[in-house]
C-alpha positions as a Markdown table, in Angstrom:
| # | Residue | x | y | z |
|---|---|---|---|---|
| 1 | Unk | 2.8 | 27.3 | -9.0 |
| 2 | Unk | 0.3 | 28.5 | -6.4 |
| 3 | Unk | -2.6 | 27.2 | -8.3 |
| 4 | Unk | -0.8 | 23.8 | -8.7 |
| 5 | Unk | -0.2 | 23.6 | -4.9 |
| 6 | Unk | -3.9 | 24.4 | -4.3 |
| 7 | Unk | -4.9 | 21.7 | -6.7 |
| 8 | Unk | -2.8 | 19.1 | -5.0 |
| 9 | Unk | -4.1 | 20.1 | -1.6 |
| 10 | Unk | -7.7 | 19.6 | -2.8 |
| 11 | Unk | -6.9 | 16.2 | -4.2 |
| 12 | Unk | -5.0 | 15.2 | -1.1 |
| 13 | Unk | -1.8 | 14.4 | -3.1 |
| 14 | Unk | 1.1 | 14.5 | -0.6 |
| 15 | Unk | 3.5 | 17.2 | -1.7 |
| 16 | Unk | 6.6 | 15.0 | -1.6 |
| 17 | Unk | 5.5 | 12.5 | -4.2 |
| 18 | Unk | 7.4 | 12.5 | -7.6 |
| 19 | Unk | 6.1 | 15.3 | -9.8 |
| 20 | Unk | 4.4 | 17.2 | -7.0 |
| 21 | Unk | 5.4 | 20.7 | -5.8 |
| 22 | Unk | 7.7 | 21.3 | -2.8 |
| 23 | Unk | 6.3 | 20.6 | 0.7 |
| 24 | Unk | 4.2 | 23.2 | 2.3 |
| 25 | Unk | 6.3 | 25.9 | 4.1 |
| 26 | Unk | 4.2 | 25.3 | 7.2 |
| 27 | Unk | 5.7 | 21.8 | 7.7 |
| 28 | Unk | 9.3 | 21.7 | 8.9 |
| 29 | Unk | 11.5 | 19.2 | 7.0 |
| 30 | Unk | 15.2 | 19.0 | 7.5 |
| 31 | Unk | 17.6 | 20.3 | 4.9 |
| 32 | Unk | 18.6 | 16.8 | 3.9 |
| 33 | Unk | 15.1 | 16.0 | 2.7 |
| 34 | Unk | 16.3 | 14.1 | -0.3 |
| 35 | Unk | 16.9 | 11.0 | 1.9 |
| 36 | Unk | 14.7 | 11.4 | 5.0 |
| 37 | Unk | 14.6 | 8.7 | 7.7 |
| 38 | Unk | 12.1 | 9.0 | 10.4 |
| 39 | Unk | 13.4 | 8.9 | 14.0 |
| 40 | Unk | 10.3 | 7.9 | 16.0 |
| 41 | Unk | 9.8 | 9.1 | 19.6 |
| 42 | Unk | 9.2 | 6.9 | 22.6 |
| 43 | Unk | 6.6 | 4.2 | 21.9 |
| 44 | Unk | 3.2 | 4.6 | 23.6 |
| 45 | Unk | 2.5 | 2.6 | 26.8 |
| 46 | Unk | 1.5 | -1.0 | 26.2 |
| 47 | Unk | 2.9 | -4.0 | 24.4 |
| 48 | Unk | 3.3 | -3.6 | 20.6 |
| 49 | Unk | 4.8 | -6.1 | 18.2 |
| 50 | Unk | 8.5 | -5.4 | 17.7 |
| 51 | Unk | 9.0 | -3.0 | 14.9 |
| 52 | Unk | 5.4 | -1.8 | 14.6 |
| 53 | Unk | 5.9 | 1.1 | 17.1 |
| 54 | Unk | 6.5 | 3.4 | 14.2 |
| 55 | Unk | 2.9 | 2.9 | 13.1 |
| 56 | Unk | 1.3 | 3.7 | 16.4 |
| 57 | Unk | 0.8 | 7.4 | 15.9 |
| 58 | Unk | 0.3 | 7.6 | 12.1 |
| 59 | Unk | -3.0 | 8.5 | 10.4 |
| 60 | Unk | -1.5 | 8.6 | 6.9 |
| 61 | Unk | 0.9 | 6.0 | 5.5 |
| 62 | Unk | 2.4 | 6.7 | 2.1 |
| 63 | Unk | 3.6 | 3.8 | -0.1 |
| 64 | Unk | 5.8 | 4.7 | -3.1 |
| 65 | Unk | 6.8 | 2.0 | -5.6 |
| 66 | Unk | 10.3 | 2.4 | -6.9 |
| 67 | Unk | 10.8 | 2.5 | -10.7 |
| 68 | Unk | 12.7 | -0.5 | -12.1 |
| 69 | Unk | 14.5 | 0.9 | -15.1 |
| 70 | Unk | 15.8 | -2.6 | -16.2 |
| 71 | Unk | 12.2 | -3.8 | -16.4 |
| 72 | Unk | 11.1 | -0.7 | -18.4 |
| 73 | Unk | 14.0 | -1.1 | -20.9 |
| 74 | Unk | 13.7 | -4.9 | -21.4 |
| 75 | Unk | 10.0 | -5.1 | -21.0 |
| 76 | Unk | 10.3 | -7.8 | -18.3 |
| 77 | Unk | 8.6 | -8.2 | -14.9 |
| 78 | Unk | 11.0 | -7.5 | -12.0 |
| 79 | Unk | 10.5 | -7.8 | -8.3 |
| 80 | Unk | 8.6 | -4.9 | -6.8 |
| 81 | Unk | 10.2 | -2.6 | -4.3 |
| 82 | Unk | 8.4 | 0.0 | -2.2 |
| 83 | Unk | 9.3 | 2.8 | 0.2 |
| 84 | Unk | 6.8 | 3.2 | 3.1 |
| 85 | Unk | 6.7 | 6.8 | 4.5 |
| 86 | Unk | 4.9 | 9.0 | 6.9 |
| 87 | Unk | 3.0 | 12.2 | 6.0 |
| 88 | Unk | 6.3 | 14.2 | 5.9 |
| 89 | Unk | 7.8 | 11.9 | 3.4 |
| 90 | Unk | 10.2 | 10.3 | 5.9 |
| 91 | Unk | 10.9 | 6.7 | 5.2 |
| 92 | Unk | 9.9 | 4.3 | 8.0 |
| 93 | Unk | 10.0 | 1.0 | 6.1 |
| 94 | Unk | 11.3 | -0.6 | 2.9 |
| 95 | Unk | 9.6 | -3.5 | 1.2 |
| 96 | Unk | 11.0 | -5.9 | -1.3 |
| 97 | Unk | 9.2 | -8.6 | -3.2 |
| 98 | Unk | 10.7 | -12.1 | -3.3 |
| 99 | Unk | 9.4 | -14.3 | -6.1 |
| 100 | Unk | 10.9 | -16.5 | -8.9 |
| 101 | Unk | 11.2 | -15.3 | -12.5 |
| 102 | Unk | 8.9 | -18.1 | -13.7 |
| 103 | Unk | 6.0 | -16.8 | -11.6 |
| 104 | Unk | 6.6 | -13.2 | -12.6 |
| 105 | Unk | 6.7 | -14.2 | -16.3 |
| 106 | Unk | 3.9 | -16.7 | -16.6 |
| 107 | Unk | 1.6 | -16.0 | -13.6 |
| 108 | Unk | 2.1 | -12.2 | -13.9 |
| 109 | Unk | -0.2 | -10.3 | -11.5 |
| 110 | Unk | -1.6 | -13.5 | -10.0 |
| 111 | Unk | 1.9 | -14.8 | -8.9 |
| 112 | Unk | 2.7 | -16.1 | -5.5 |
| 113 | Unk | 5.3 | -14.0 | -3.7 |
| 114 | Unk | 6.5 | -12.9 | -0.3 |
| 115 | Unk | 7.1 | -9.2 | 0.6 |
| 116 | Unk | 9.6 | -8.6 | 3.3 |
| 117 | Unk | 9.3 | -5.3 | 5.1 |
| 118 | Unk | 12.3 | -4.0 | 7.0 |
| 119 | Unk | 12.8 | -0.9 | 9.2 |
| 120 | Unk | 15.6 | 1.6 | 8.7 |
| 121 | Unk | 18.1 | -0.5 | 10.6 |
| 122 | Unk | 17.5 | -3.4 | 8.1 |
| 123 | Unk | 15.5 | -5.5 | 10.6 |
| 124 | Unk | 12.6 | -7.4 | 9.1 |
| 125 | Unk | 9.5 | -6.4 | 11.0 |
| 126 | Unk | 6.6 | -7.5 | 8.7 |
| 127 | Unk | 6.3 | -10.4 | 6.3 |
| 128 | Unk | 3.4 | -10.5 | 3.7 |
| 129 | Unk | 2.8 | -13.8 | 2.0 |
| 130 | Unk | 0.7 | -14.1 | -1.1 |
| 131 | Unk | -0.2 | -17.6 | -2.4 |
| 132 | Unk | -1.1 | -18.3 | -6.0 |
| 133 | Unk | -4.9 | -17.6 | -6.2 |
| 134 | Unk | -7.5 | -16.6 | -8.7 |
| 135 | Unk | -9.2 | -13.2 | -8.9 |
| 136 | Unk | -12.2 | -14.0 | -11.0 |
| 137 | Unk | -15.7 | -13.6 | -9.6 |
| 138 | Unk | -16.6 | -16.8 | -11.3 |
| 139 | Unk | -14.3 | -18.8 | -8.9 |
| 140 | Unk | -15.5 | -17.6 | -5.5 |
| 141 | Unk | -13.9 | -20.5 | -3.6 |
| 142 | Unk | -10.3 | -19.6 | -4.5 |
| 143 | Unk | -10.1 | -15.8 | -4.4 |
| 144 | Unk | -7.1 | -13.7 | -3.4 |
| 145 | Unk | -5.7 | -13.8 | 0.2 |
| 146 | Unk | -2.7 | -12.4 | 2.0 |
| 147 | Unk | -1.1 | -13.5 | 5.3 |
| 148 | Unk | 0.5 | -10.8 | 7.5 |
| 149 | Unk | 3.2 | -11.7 | 10.1 |
| 150 | Unk | 4.6 | -9.2 | 12.5 |
| 151 | Unk | 7.2 | -10.0 | 13.6 |
| 152 | Unk | 8.0 | -12.7 | 11.0 |
| 153 | Unk | 6.7 | -16.0 | 12.3 |
| 154 | Unk | 3.8 | -14.5 | 14.2 |
| 155 | Unk | 0.5 | -14.2 | 12.3 |
| 156 | Unk | -1.4 | -11.0 | 13.1 |
| 157 | Unk | -3.9 | -10.8 | 10.3 |
| 158 | Unk | -5.2 | -11.7 | 6.8 |
| 159 | Unk | -6.5 | -9.8 | 3.9 |
| 160 | Unk | -9.2 | -11.8 | 2.0 |
| 161 | Unk | -11.0 | -11.0 | -1.2 |
| 162 | Unk | -14.8 | -11.5 | -1.0 |
| 163 | Unk | -17.0 | -12.5 | -3.9 |
| 164 | Unk | -19.1 | -9.7 | -5.4 |
| 165 | Unk | -20.4 | -9.4 | -9.0 |
| 166 | Unk | -19.9 | -5.7 | -9.2 |
| 167 | Unk | -17.4 | -4.2 | -6.7 |
| 168 | Unk | -13.9 | -5.2 | -5.5 |
| 169 | Unk | -14.5 | -6.2 | -1.9 |
| 170 | Unk | -12.0 | -7.4 | 0.8 |
| 171 | Unk | -12.0 | -8.0 | 4.5 |
| 172 | Unk | -9.3 | -7.4 | 7.1 |
| 173 | Unk | -9.2 | -10.3 | 9.4 |
| 174 | Unk | -7.4 | -11.0 | 12.7 |
| 175 | Unk | -5.1 | -13.9 | 13.4 |
| 176 | Unk | -8.1 | -16.2 | 14.0 |
| 177 | Unk | -9.6 | -15.2 | 10.6 |
| 178 | Unk | -12.4 | -13.2 | 12.2 |
| 179 | Unk | -13.5 | -10.3 | 10.1 |
| 180 | Unk | -12.6 | -6.9 | 11.5 |
| 181 | Unk | -13.0 | -4.4 | 8.7 |
| 182 | Unk | -14.2 | -4.3 | 5.1 |
| 183 | Unk | -12.6 | -2.6 | 2.1 |
| 184 | Unk | -14.8 | -1.7 | -0.8 |
| 185 | Unk | -13.4 | -0.5 | -4.1 |
| 186 | Unk | -15.0 | 1.4 | -7.0 |
| 187 | Unk | -16.7 | -0.5 | -9.8 |
| 188 | Unk | -14.0 | 0.8 | -12.2 |
| 189 | Unk | -10.3 | 1.0 | -11.0 |
| 190 | Unk | -8.9 | 2.5 | -14.2 |
| 191 | Unk | -8.5 | 5.9 | -12.5 |
| 192 | Unk | -9.2 | 7.9 | -15.7 |
| 193 | Unk | -7.0 | 10.9 | -14.7 |
| 194 | Unk | -7.9 | 10.9 | -11.0 |
| 195 | Unk | -7.3 | 9.1 | -7.7 |
| 196 | Unk | -8.8 | 5.6 | -7.1 |
| 197 | Unk | -10.2 | 5.2 | -3.6 |
| 198 | Unk | -10.9 | 2.0 | -1.7 |
| 199 | Unk | -13.0 | 2.8 | 1.3 |
| 200 | Unk | -12.3 | 1.1 | 4.6 |
| 201 | Unk | -15.6 | 0.4 | 6.4 |
| 202 | Unk | -17.0 | -1.3 | 9.4 |
| 203 | Unk | -18.3 | -4.9 | 9.0 |
| 204 | Unk | -21.9 | -3.7 | 8.4 |
| 205 | Unk | -20.6 | -1.2 | 5.8 |
| 206 | Unk | -22.5 | 1.6 | 7.5 |
| 207 | Unk | -19.5 | 3.6 | 8.6 |
| 208 | Unk | -16.4 | 4.6 | 6.6 |
| 209 | Unk | -13.3 | 4.9 | 8.9 |
| 210 | Unk | -10.6 | 5.5 | 6.3 |
| 211 | Unk | -9.5 | 4.7 | 2.8 |
| 212 | Unk | -6.7 | 3.4 | 0.6 |
| 213 | Unk | -6.0 | 5.6 | -2.3 |
| 214 | Unk | -4.0 | 5.1 | -5.5 |
| 215 | Unk | -2.8 | 8.6 | -6.4 |
| 216 | Unk | -3.0 | 9.8 | -9.9 |
| 217 | Unk | 0.6 | 11.0 | -10.6 |
| 218 | Unk | 0.2 | 12.2 | -14.2 |
| 219 | Unk | -0.1 | 10.7 | -17.7 |
| 220 | Unk | 3.7 | 10.3 | -18.2 |
| 221 | Unk | 4.3 | 8.6 | -14.8 |
| 222 | Unk | 1.4 | 6.3 | -14.9 |
| 223 | Unk | 1.6 | 5.2 | -18.5 |
| 224 | Unk | 5.3 | 5.0 | -19.1 |
| 225 | Unk | 6.5 | 3.7 | -15.7 |
| 226 | Unk | 5.4 | 1.1 | -13.2 |
| 227 | Unk | 5.8 | 3.4 | -10.2 |
| 228 | Unk | 2.6 | 3.7 | -8.3 |
| 229 | Unk | 1.9 | 5.9 | -5.3 |
| 230 | Unk | -0.6 | 5.0 | -2.6 |
| 231 | Unk | -1.9 | 6.6 | 0.6 |
| 232 | Unk | -3.5 | 4.8 | 3.5 |
| 233 | Unk | -5.7 | 7.1 | 5.6 |
| 234 | Unk | -6.7 | 5.6 | 8.9 |
| 235 | Unk | -7.5 | 6.7 | 12.5 |
| 236 | Unk | -4.2 | 7.4 | 14.4 |
| 237 | Unk | -5.3 | 5.1 | 17.3 |
| 238 | Unk | -6.2 | 2.1 | 15.0 |
| 239 | Unk | -4.5 | -1.1 | 16.2 |
| 240 | Unk | -1.0 | -1.3 | 14.6 |
| 241 | Unk | -1.5 | -4.9 | 13.5 |
| 242 | Unk | -4.6 | -3.7 | 11.5 |
| 243 | Unk | -2.4 | -0.9 | 10.0 |
| 244 | Unk | 0.1 | -3.6 | 9.0 |
| 245 | Unk | -2.6 | -5.6 | 7.4 |
| 246 | Unk | -3.8 | -2.5 | 5.5 |
| 247 | Unk | -0.2 | -2.1 | 4.1 |
| 248 | Unk | -0.5 | -5.7 | 2.9 |
| 249 | Unk | -3.9 | -4.8 | 1.3 |
| 250 | Unk | -2.2 | -1.9 | -0.5 |
| 251 | Unk | 0.3 | -4.3 | -2.0 |
| 252 | Unk | -2.4 | -6.7 | -3.1 |
| 253 | Unk | -4.3 | -3.9 | -4.8 |
| 254 | Unk | -1.2 | -2.8 | -6.7 |
| 255 | Unk | -0.7 | -6.4 | -8.0 |
| 256 | Unk | -4.4 | -6.9 | -8.9 |
| 257 | Unk | -5.3 | -3.5 | -10.4 |
| 258 | Unk | -2.2 | -1.4 | -11.1 |
| 259 | Unk | 0.7 | -3.8 | -11.8 |
| 260 | Unk | 0.9 | -3.0 | -15.5 |
| 261 | Unk | 1.7 | 0.6 | -16.6 |
| 262 | Unk | -1.5 | 1.0 | -18.6 |
| 263 | Unk | -3.6 | 0.0 | -15.6 |
| 264 | Unk | -2.6 | 3.3 | -14.0 |
| 265 | Unk | -4.7 | 5.3 | -16.4 |
């Protein structure tokens, strides 16, 4: 077990993810850790969008997709659901996809949908809207895009795919569609028994400030279920609206690259 713990630490796999060992003894987690809910402290000074205070001090955001057993049994595409957690595994948000069955069946990973993100009190704090778009490099005028609202009704950012013949590239934009950060993925997103990292860079791509990782959770989990685990590594003082946009980017990557179980390999 000790060697397995050390291996997970080297890979950066958070210890509370399914199939991982128990959390490190050096981190205090309450005895009811099976259903942890984060109780944030006082928000930092300044005006933050309502509901995003919980993101203000985080440098690691974990997104765990819930397994849909009905979809596994029937082989049908169901609405995605995600738990959004802090580095201790405590849930801070819950996200649910809203889409129609026709889109999920016939448009599959390209489907238009809305993801509603609620806090632990059930209040909707972030809305992520995804229109029906193409993801082919041969159609550079109609590539993927997300709109992020926080709170719902107030646009705070966008995630836009950029044309590139070799690498998955995206930009994080502000409410005025001005580029803030770039996200550059690997040339192959299959994973091949390891994590897949999308690097978050400055606009000139000279400095890497963080990453979005799809964690490899094992052959059985990734091949026979649709449950994906992601980690967003960012500076703790990054603007909370940008963090919200990066959560949206994580959802987009799940749809584009890891939606089907075999894509997790």
